[in-house]
C-alpha positions, -999 to +999 in steps of 0.1 A: -079+329-784-049+315-803-015+309-790+014+331-796+045+310-806+077+308-785+105+322-793+139+317-769+154+354-761+190+346-760+203+315-789+215+287-772+255+285-775+270+247-779+310+248-769+334+223-784+362+232-763+344+205-737+326+179-757+341+143-752+351+118-781+324+102-799+333+068-789+357+050-762+373+018-772+360-010-757+373-046-751+355-068-776+342-101-760+336-136-776+297-135-794+275-156-768+241-165-784+208-169-759+203-204-772+229-234-767+228-271-787+205-287-759+177-258-770+175-260-805+171-297-797+147-298-772+126-274-796+130-296-831+120-327-806+086-302-795+080-298-834+082-330-838+057-341-812+034-313-824+032-325-858+027-362-845+000-353-823-017-335-857-008-365-874-031-388-850-057-359-849-061-365-889-082-394-906-120-394-918-126-430-900-138-434-865-144-396-856-149-403-821-122-425-812-104-422-780-073-416-798-089-381-819-104-369-791-082-376-760-048-385-768-038-367-803-043-330-780-028-344-752+003-345-775+000-316-794-005-297-757+025-317-743+045-306-774+038-270-770+045-272-731+083-289-744+082-261-771+080-234-743+106-252-718+129-256-749+126-214-752+129-207-712+152-232-707+188-213-694+224-227-717+250-243-695+275-221-684+309-231-695+339-223-670+371-214-693 
């Protein structure tokens, strides 16, 4: 049993007399960025800390050293934590 296509009984009329204007003039506000200078500085520092952790992990001698197994992964995790903090930190509010 196939369904019959629906046909409207009367055409829909659009009235243009009651139409509102397409746009309304609004006040322009100065552009405010999501991050401020401090956020970017912390993000760059976190990238450097993660890179330092990977440098500590690299090398071919003494695979089971305390630096490569314990300290370097903690430094990398600390760098990622600092990066998350840099992203979630709210910028300081400047009162004009």
